[in-house]
N, C-alpha and C positions, 0 to 999 in steps of 0.2 A: 506492501499499500502506498502511497506516498505517506509523505512522513507527516506528522498532527500531532498536537500533543495531546495528553489527557484534558488540559479543560477547556480546549479547542472541539477536542470530543463530544465533552461534555455538552458544553454549550448548541452542540449538534441536534442531539438525539434527547434534546430537553433534560438530562437527566441529572443527577444529584452526585459529589463523589461521593466514596465512604471509603475511609483506608488508606490515603493516599499526602504522603509526606509533602512530594513535591508534586503539584500539575503542572508544571513546565517538560515533567518530562514525556518523551514522544514517543510514540506506537511507532515506529521502522518494522517490522517483520510484518507475517503478514494477519487477516485475520482470519477465528477458525474457529469450526464449533465440533471439533473432534482435540479431545487432550490428547492424543497423540501425532496432533501434526502438530504443536506450538512447537516454536523456534523464539529465542530473544527476542526479547522487543514488539510479544505478538501481542493484540486483542483475542481475548478468549470471549466467546457469545454462547453462552448459558440456556441451553432453552430443556424445558421441561418437556421429556415426554412423556409414551407410556410407561418405558420400562423404565428409561435413566434421565434423570434428574444432572444438570451439567451443573449445576450452584455446589451437587458433592463431589467436582473435582476441580475443586477456585483454590483451593491452597495449594494442590501438585499441579498446578499448568504454570500456576506463579514460582513452586519451587524449580520450575522446566528452565524459568524465564520472562515469561509473557510479563508483561508491563501492568496487564488491568484485565480485570473481569465488567463485561457491559452483561448485569444479570437485573434478573426482577426486584432480589433485594438484600440486603448486605451480607455477604459470604463473610467477613475477620482478611479479606485481605486487601489490597487496593484495586476498586469497581467501579463502576459507573452504575448507578441503579436508576430505570426509570419503569415505567406501568405497562410496557408492552416493548421487549424484546424481539421483534418480529417487527416494527412498526417504526424501531431505533434502529435497526440494522438497514431497512431501507434508504431511513433518513438521510444514513452515514454515506451511504454508496452516491446519494439523488449530488452528495455535497462533494464528492472529491472525482464524479464525473465531470459536475459542471468548472469545477477547479482544474480541470487534464487537459481539456483542450481538444480532447481523442475523440476522432472519428466513428460514432455508434451503428454498429453494421447490427440489425434484429434481422430474424427469421422464421416462422411457423410453418406448418403445415400438413396434413394427414399422415406423414410417412416420408422419410429422407430428410430430417428434419438435424440430424448429428450425423449421418456422411456426408453432407453436404457443410454445414458446419466447417468441418474439419477440410472437406477441402478450400471453404476462401480461405482459411485462415492459413494452413497451405500457399497456396498465389501471393496473398496477400503480405507476409511475414518475408517476401523477397523484397519487399520493398520495402517496409519499415516495421520497426517491433511494434508485433500484436497479440495481444491477449488476446482468448477463447477458451469458451466455455470446457471447461474440463466431461468427456460423458456426457451423460445428459443431466445437465446440472441445472434445469434450465426452469424449476418452480421459485415461488417467492421467495425464500431460500438462500435458494443454488446460484441465482443469477448476481443476488448482490452481490455476497460473498465472490462469484468472477471478477466480478467490475470494482471491488476493493483491491481484488488480485493484483490489477492497474499500476503501471509508477511513472517514473515523471514523464519518462522517454518513451510511453505507451504512446502511439499512433496514431494505432487501427485500436477500438473492441469488438468482437464479432458474437453476441448471444445467441442462442438459442433461447425462444422463447416457449411453452407448453402452456396448453388450456384446460380446462373440463369440466369447460362451461364459461355460458357468458360472462363479462367483465374482467376476464382473469388474465388476458390480454395488455388493457387495458389499465388494471393498475402497473403491471408491471412495464410499458411503456413510461406510466408515471415517476416508476425507480429508475430507470436510464432508457431517458429520449434517445430514440435513434433518428439516424440521417438519414439513413439507409435501411428503406422497409422489404422484404420477401419473403414473394408468402409464393412456395413451394406444389400445393394440391390441397385439394378438401376431397377425402374418403370416406371414412363409415369406420376409421378409429375413435374411442370411447362416443358413438354413437348409440351406445342404451342408456348416456346420458344424459345426452346436447338431446335426446328426440328425434334427429335428420338433417341431410348433407346441407339444407337449410342451416340448419342454425348453429351445425359449422362454420358453413362461410360468415355468418353474420359474429359468431365469435373472433374467427383467422381473421377477418376486417377490419377488426379493432387494430392491428397492426398498420396499416397503413391509416387510415383516419389520425393517426398521431405524428402523421411525419409533416415536417418544417414546409414552406410555400419552394424553399431551396431544397430541398433534399429527392430524393428520387426512390418509387417508391417499382420493385420489381418482379414483375408476376408474370407466372406461368402462360402463354398465348392457347396454349393446348388442353386447359380446362377452364372450361364456361367459366364453372363459379369462380374460379381464381379470375378469371382475364375480368370477369363481371366491373373485379371490384376497382376497377381505377376510376370509375364515377366515386370514388366513394375516400376523393383522395384531393388534394389541392397540390399534392410533390408529381414534380416529373412522373413519367409512365414510358418504363423500360420493359419490354415482350421477351421473353426468351422462349424459347420452341423449338420443333424441329418443323414448321409447318414454314411458309416464305412470309409470313404476317407479321412473324419471331424481328426484334431489332438483333438477337443476337441464337443465332441458329447452329442447327447440326447437318451437314449435309455429306451424304453418300453414309450411313453406319452403317459399320457392320462388326459383326465377332469374330474374333481369334479364334484357334483351335482350341484354346484353351479360355473359351469363353469372357477376355476381358474384350471391353468395345474401344474401336475404333471409329474415328471421324474428320469428316474436314471442321473446323468448328471458324465460321462468320461471325466477323459483330463489325460494325459503323467503319470502325479504321482496316478490315480487310481480311485477309483466311490464310490462317494455317491449320497442318494435320496436327490432329491428339490419336495418344495410344493410349488410353489408360491402367492402370496396374489394376486394378479395381477387378471385381467380376460381375459380368451382368451389364444388362443393355437398359435397364433402370439409371446405372448410374449414370448414364449422358445424358439428364434430364437433370440431376442432380451439378453433373460439371456443367451442363450450359447456367446453373442458375449463379455458380461461385466464377464464370465467364463474364456475365452481366455485373455485377457487383467490381469485383477490377475494372472492365473495362469506365464503370462509373468515373471508377477515380482515379484515373489515367492511365495503367494498364495497353500495352503494344498491344497486340493480338498475337504477333509474337512470344513474347515476354509469358503471355496466359497459358501457352497450347506445352508452352516443354515448362510451368510447373504444374499444369495438371497430368503432365502426366507423367512428370516422375510423384507428384500424389501416394500416397502411402495410408493405407489405413489407421488413426490415430487412436479410437474407440476400442474392445475391445469387446469380444464377440457379436461384428458383426462380421460378415462374412468372412470371414476369419479361415485360410484356405494352409489347411497343416498337408503334404504329403508326407506319410512312415516310410520309414526303411521296407516295407512289406510291397511298397507302390500302392496302397490305396490310401483315399483323401478324402480327409476329412475338410468337412467346413460348419464350421460354426457360429451363427447366425443366431443361437438362442438368446439374447440380452431381450426383443420382444418381437411386438405378433399383431398386424391386423391384416383385415382380410387385401389391405393391396401390396404393400409387402412378402405374405404369404408369395401371391402370383409370382411378383418379382423374383425373388426364391428360386420357386421354380421352376422359371424359366433360365435362371439362374445355372441351376443345374443340369440342369437338357440340354444345354449350350457345352457344356460344364461335357458330358456325356458319351456328344456326338463321337468326334475323336478314338477317344474309347474303344465303343460301341464294335468296332472294329479287333479288334483284339481282347473281347470275351468280357470286358469290362463293363459294372452295370451299374446302375445308377440307385440309390436308398435315399426318402424322404424322410426322416424321423421327424413326426411330428405331433405338437401337443396341440390343448386345446388355445383358443382367442377368444383373450378374454373384454368384458367391457363391452360386447354387443347386444348387449338388452334383447326381444322380440328376431330380432335379426342372424340371432348367431346358432341355427339349424340349418336356415337360407346358406349360411354361408361357409360351415364347414361342410354342407354338403359338394359347395361348389368350390370349392378346393381339394377335395376328395375325387371329386370326378374331374380339374383339371390334368391333377396326376397322371392318369389313363392319358389322355389325352397327346399332353406335351412326352408319351408314353415310357413315363419312368418306371424303373425298373422293380420297386420294390418298395411301399409304404408299408410305415410304420406309423403307430398309432398307439399314444404314448398317452396312458392318463384314463376318467372315466367316461361322461357321457358325452363330453363333445369328443374325443375320439375317436367313440362308438356313432357318431356320424361323418368324421371323415372317411374310416374303414367302408363304413356304407354306401357313402357318395362313391370313392372309388370302383362300388362289387357293382350299384346299381347303372354304371357307367359303361361297365363293359364286362369278357368275361375271361374276371381278375378274381377271382376269388381265390387263386396258393398266391399272389403275388402281392397280398393286399393284406394286414394281419393286426387284431389291435389289441395291443398288453399292456401290462395291469399300470407297472408302472417303467420307472428309471432303470431301475438293477434289474427288468424281465429284455429290453429294448435291449442291454448290452448283453443282456446274458447270446439273446438271440444275434445281434451285431457279429459277434465273439467267433460264433462257430460257424458265420454262416460268408463273414466277408471272407474275399479274396482277390489278387495285387489285380487292383488297374481300376479298382472299383472306388465310387463316390458314394461319399454319406452326408445328406445336407441333415444339420441337426436342428431345425427349427420349434418356437413358441413363443409364448407370455411371457414374461417376467420372472410371473409369477410358478408359473412351475418349475421351473428352475435348471430346465430342458439341458444346460450347458454341464451340466454334469458328465448325463453319455457323453458330451465331446470330450472331456479330460479325461476318461476312460477310455478312450479309445488311444488315446493318444499317450497315457500313461505304457511305459516300460515295462514296469514291475506287480503288469495281474490286480492291480490294488480294484478293490471291489468300489463302488461308486459311492459311499456314503464320505471315507476315506477319502479318495481326490475330492471332490466338491467342499470337503476343509479344510486342506491347503491351504 
């Protein structure tokens, strides 16, 4: 964080200082909520959770070097006490962002947010120091913590914004007002909470409504609900997509034999070729969004194309591709899942399997349930199972309870696939099945909603010592 004294912080957050002998002491380290991340000069934020009360760690974090604790009650060590810790954290983030003078880039969407955020960050940091959201740290706590990690030399701040209802993004943009806003797509993620895609679009569009007149709204021209958001902003609009009307677009899209996208990137400043290191054609749209941001901020098409071609995966469990010594390839995409990302992952699996099929390699889709789909859950799980058949995925392993059975049933009903799809009860059963049947050249995709914890299957398949799923997941 940029250096601020404890007295300054207390004024910003409207708090009272307790047990602070010298209010001029500065916070020079990071602002953290996890006591294990404390460094000398840190500010520790004490949240009260369902199982853990951060106030209980106050003495330990000060002993570890924290300058003070941001708390809701006195804790016997240097503290700034406020009525609402979360509100105080947001107020501090807003002040730091205003003093920083960096360009804020915010993005939202139903699918692809984290991958796109990682691409934007990797492109922009070639131009100037860039701070960006780690993983999916995109809510009312994670976003201000990310903003507070910026330092005096930060020139770009790339922030992912999630939403589970109307008003959420409006709140986040109030904490960290963006100059560039990116909306990727409007899908069915969390549709059970929103009530419909139109309601999701209404919530996502709060991002472009927050932009200043001299800002830029970067919108997906291929998604009608996103493109319609152009009427909701006073900022300049820049469109990305694969159609001719897009300002930043991909031409001649193709996949390498490994399933990595290659295309010609065209921007208003010219054209240059891109071959991504990422897997799956869905990353073309993500790359175009990143290219549009970089173009708006003054990078040449050649600089953008080179940066995109060299960019990798920064966030774990998102299309992580690992080849075992025996020739089996494991694709760990188990961080989360919704219908759009599930379809994209299956298409990527099918593409990766084409070059292997001639040599006897098979494709395995190990899938679990997609959460928060409400009344659409049955239809969406059934559709994913059917798509696996249409894409000629060799084997479907549906893991879990009712929703997994819908995946398997969809596959079974799509064609004569009785022996090619199986429903197993849990992750350990899936691992046991795969260990007994995988052979060199096979490709295994693992994907489900985060709550399922299906990443343990991928980790077990990559373990060389035969650990069971519980032991691998605990590492």
